[in-house]
N, C-alpha and C positions, 0 to 999 in steps of 0.2 A: 504494500500500500504506500502511495506517495507520502512523504513526510514534510514537515516544516522544520527548516534547519537554519542555524546561524553558524557561519564558518569564518575563521580567521578574524574574529572581532577582538582586537587587542585592547587591554586595559593596563593601567599602571598598578604598582604595588598598592596604592591607596584607592584603587577602584575606579579611576577616571577613564572614560572612553574617548575623551577629547579634552583639550585645554580651552582657554578662553583669552580674549574674545575672538570669535570667528570673524573673518573678514575675507575680502577678495584676495588680499595678499597673504593671508595666513588661514588656510582652510581648517587647520586644527588648533588655532589659537597659539598660545605660548608653548604648546607641546611640539610644534613643528612636526617633523617626521619621526620623532623618537619612538612613537608607538609602533611604527611600521618598519623600522630599520632592519629588524630581524628577517623580514620577508625580502627586502631589497638585497641583503647580504646573501640570502639563500639562492637568489637568481644568478649570482656571478658564475661565470664559466668554471672558475676554480673552487667553487663552494663544495664542501664535502656532501656526500649523500646521507645527511643526518636527519634528525627529527624535524628541524625547522623546514628543510626542503620538502620532506614528506608531507607535513601538515600544510605548508604553503601551497603545494600542488593540488590540494583538495578544494581550493577556494571555489572553483566554478564547476566542479564535477557533479553531474546528475541533476542539474536544475533546469526547470522549464519556465520559471518566472521569478521575479524579484519584487519585493516591497521595500521602499526606503522612505525615510522622513524627509521633510522639506529642507532641513539643514544639511542633509547629505547631498542634495541636488545642487545647492548653491548657497552663496553667502546671504546674510540678512538683507532683505530688500529685492532679491532676485525676482519676486513675483511682480514687481513694478517695471521690470525691464523686458519688453516683449522680444528682445533679441537674445536673451540669455538661453543657452542651449546645454547647460551643465558644465562641469569642470573638465570633462574628458575629451573634448574635441568632437569631431564628426564620427568617430568610430569608438564609442564607449566600450568598456570591457565586459559588459553584461551579456550581450548577444541573446537576449530573451525579451519578452514583454516585461516592462518594468513599471511598477505602479508607485507614483510619488504622492505621498499623503500631504495635501495642502488644502487650505480653505479658499484658495483663489482658482477659479476655473480657467482652463487654458486648453486649446485643442491638443490632441495627441501629436507627438513629434516622432516621426520615423527617422532613424539614424542609419548610418552604415553598419554593416556587420551583424544585422539581425536584431538590434536593440530598437524598441519603440517605447518611448516614455508616454505613460497615461497619467494624467493629473486628476486625482480623485479626492473628494471630501467625504471620507468614509471612516467608520469605526474600524478597529482591528478585525473584528469578525466579518464585516462586510467586505473590507479590502481583501481579506484572505479568500473569501468566496470567489471574488473576481480572479485572483491570481491562480487559485486551484483550477478553475475552468480553463484558463489560458495554458497552464502547465501540463494538463493532460495526465499522462502516466509518470511524469517527472516530479521532482521535489520543488517546493517553494522556498526561496531564500529570504530571510529577513535580514536586510543588508545594513541596517543602522540608520541614524546614529544611536547613541546610548538610550535616548528617550524612547525611540521607536522600539528597539529591542526589549527594553524594560516593559513597555506597554503590552507587547504580545506575550511575554512571559507571564505578566500579571494576569492576563486573561486566560492563561493555561492553554495557549495555542501552539506552543513550540515543543517539538519532539526531541530535538538534539541541539546542543550548543557546543561549539569549539571556541574557547576563550583563552588566548595566550596572555599570560600575565608577564609583562615586560618589567625588568628590574630597574625601574625609574620611579621617582616620586614627583607627582605633578602639583599636589597641594590644592589645586582648584580646577574647575571645569565642570563636566557633566558626568556624574557617577552612573555606573551600570546597575549596581545592586540595591540602591536605595528603595525601601518599601517592599522588598522581596524576602522579608524574614520567613524562615522555615522552608526556604527553597530546597534544602537538602532532603526534606521529607517527600518531595515530588520527583526528585531526580537522583539517579545513581551517578556518583561523581568519581571520576578517576583523574589522576594527574601523572605527568611524566616531565622530567626536567631535561632540557636540551643543554649541550655544552655552552651555548650562548648565554645561559642563565634564564632563558624564557621558560616559564612553567606552562605547559599546555594542559588546560583543563578540558575534560570531555564530560558533558552533562547529558545523560540519556534519560528520557522520561520514563518513570516507573509505570507499570501497567495500571490503568485506571480501574479501580475496583470498588 
């Protein structure tokens, strides 16, 4: 059965999925690219075939649709710019129908490489229904940011999360786990430590009973 998954969603030691403030010049705020450096390092031609490369390679495997929050699609105020087409250029890395949660209506945007952005004002449940229909027999990815992932976990809509914990302290930003007390009762949690110091957490939904 198709699942709802979160992959490669990195957080700091103190639980932040992004820094602040987000802007056109700084998509992740004061965090810069520190949360994602482990993935960039794993892409190097001379990178060892270790855990970071293994987990990083699973980012886009098996997905037929993505859901993301408005702050992942663009900086504050992008809704007022009719020419804004996302951070990624004309060939975004998603290659699936991608649903952007926003209160501002906008026509769907077909990009190169198979990505089509759909802008929807919908609850997590309703957005997931749209994405499931588009994904068919494949999984749906909840792509972030932290507020969006947290909302879907809080609604008990996520089957599996891969959360790399990066050995940095941000001190401020948007936390992933706030308000999710007792999460360990709903998920079986495993961890493995890469030589880079990144702790890869895998949270698998326990059977509903």
